[in-house]
N, C-alpha and C positions, 0 to 999 in steps of 0.2 A: 783811194789815193788820188793824187792830182798830178798833172803834168808840170814839169818845171817851167813851161812857157806861160802859164796863166797864174794869176794871183790866187793865193789860198783863200778859201772861204772860212769865215769865223767858226762855222759849225764843224769843221774838220778837226778831230782831236789831235793834239800834239803840236800844232803850229799856230802862231799868231796871225792876225789878219793883214799880213804883208806878203810880198813875194817870197817863195821858198828859198831864194838865194840869201835872204837876210832874215828869215824867220827864226825866232828863238824858240826852243822847245819849251812847252808849258807843262806844268805838273797837273795831273788829273786826280780826282778823288777828294776826300774830305781834307780840309786844311790847305790844300794846294790847288784848288780849282782855279785855273786860269793864270796862275802865277808863273813867271818864267823860272826855269830850273836854274839854280845857282851854279855857276861855273861851267855851264854847258855851252859849247860852241854853236854858232848858228848853222842851220842846214845849208847845203848847197855847195857849189864848186869853190875850190880853194886855188884855182888857176890864177896865174898872174894877170894883172889888169890888161896888159896889152894883148893877151890871149883871149880874154873875155870880150874885148872890143870888136873882134872880127868873128862872125858866126862860123865861116869855114875853118878858121884856125882853131876855134874852140871845139868844133866837132872833131877835128883831127887830133887835138889834145885829148879829148875824151876817148877816142878810139885807141890812142897810144896807152893811156892809163888803163883802159879795159884789157888790152892785150898783155901788158906787164903784170897786172893783177892776176889774170888768168894763168899765165905761165907760173907765177909763184904758187897759186893754189894747186895747180896740177902737180908741181914738184912736191908740195905738202901732202897731197893724196898719195903720191908714190911712196913717200916716206912713212906713211902709216904702217904698212906691214914690214918695212925695212927699218934698220937702225937710223935714228934721226928724230929730230923734234917735229914730227908731222903736224900736230895740231897747232903748234906755235907758228909754223910756216903758213898754214892755212889762214890763221888769224892775221898774219902779216899781209897776206894777199887781200884779205877783206879790208884791212886798214888802207891799203893802196887804193882799192876801189872807193873807200869811204872819203878819200880826198876829193872825189869828183861826183859821186852818185849819192843822192839822198837815200835811196833804198838801202844801200850798204851802210850808211851812217845810222839808219834806224836799226838795222840788224846788229850792228856793233854795240849800240846803246842798250838794246834789249839783252844781248849776251852779257854785257858788263853788269847790268842790273841783276840778272839771274845768278851770275857767279858771286856777286856781293851778297845776295840773299842766302845762297848755299853756304858761303863762308860764315855768315852770321849764325845760321842754324848749326853748323858744325861746332861752333864755339859755345853753344848752349851747354851748360853743365849736365843736364839730363841726357842729351844726345851723346856727349863725350863718354859718360858712364856706360850707356848702352853699347856704344862702339867698342869700348874697352872690354866689356863683358863678352860681346860677340867674338872679338879677336882672341880672347882667352879660351873660349869654348872651341873655336876653330883650331887653335894651337894644340889643345888637349886631344882633339880628334886626330890631327895629323901625327902627333906623337904616338898615339895608340896604333894607328895604321902602320907607322914605321916599326913599332915594336913587334907587331904581328908579322910583318914581312921579315924582319931580322930573325924572329923565332922560327919561322918556317924555312927560310932559305939561307940564313946567315949573311955575312957581309959580302954579298955577291951582287954585281950589277944585274938589273932585270933582264937585259938582253943576252946575258950569258947563262941564265938559269935553264937547266935541262930537267925534264921530268924523269 
């Protein structure tokens, strides 16, 4: 990786040969080697211009964004075992960090790419048929276990069953 204070070198994957604040993501691999990714926002800070113009003000801005994002992510982690949209809140915190930090922008783009790939795989007809078959088998197993329980103990809750 590179620090945001120096210009990116052309050999670094994923960035053009300009400063990271204005670097456009580039596609890698066959067919997209070196071409900018369509619709992708440039890496770097999205702070207002007057904030970027003063180094101390920009560092304070980054510290504030970091703290707000951290609080949101901690709330999301707390929500994971509790009722609430924990993962959604965690990704919201990462999006807050992504407004200011290149590493968070890279993590969010990687996550979005992986989720899109998983969605495409899930829509594959072979995968859908396999998932439906596995769900049907699991349903039959659950129904058989329920039938055995009802045969053995009758319609009684498990915590009230006495030997």
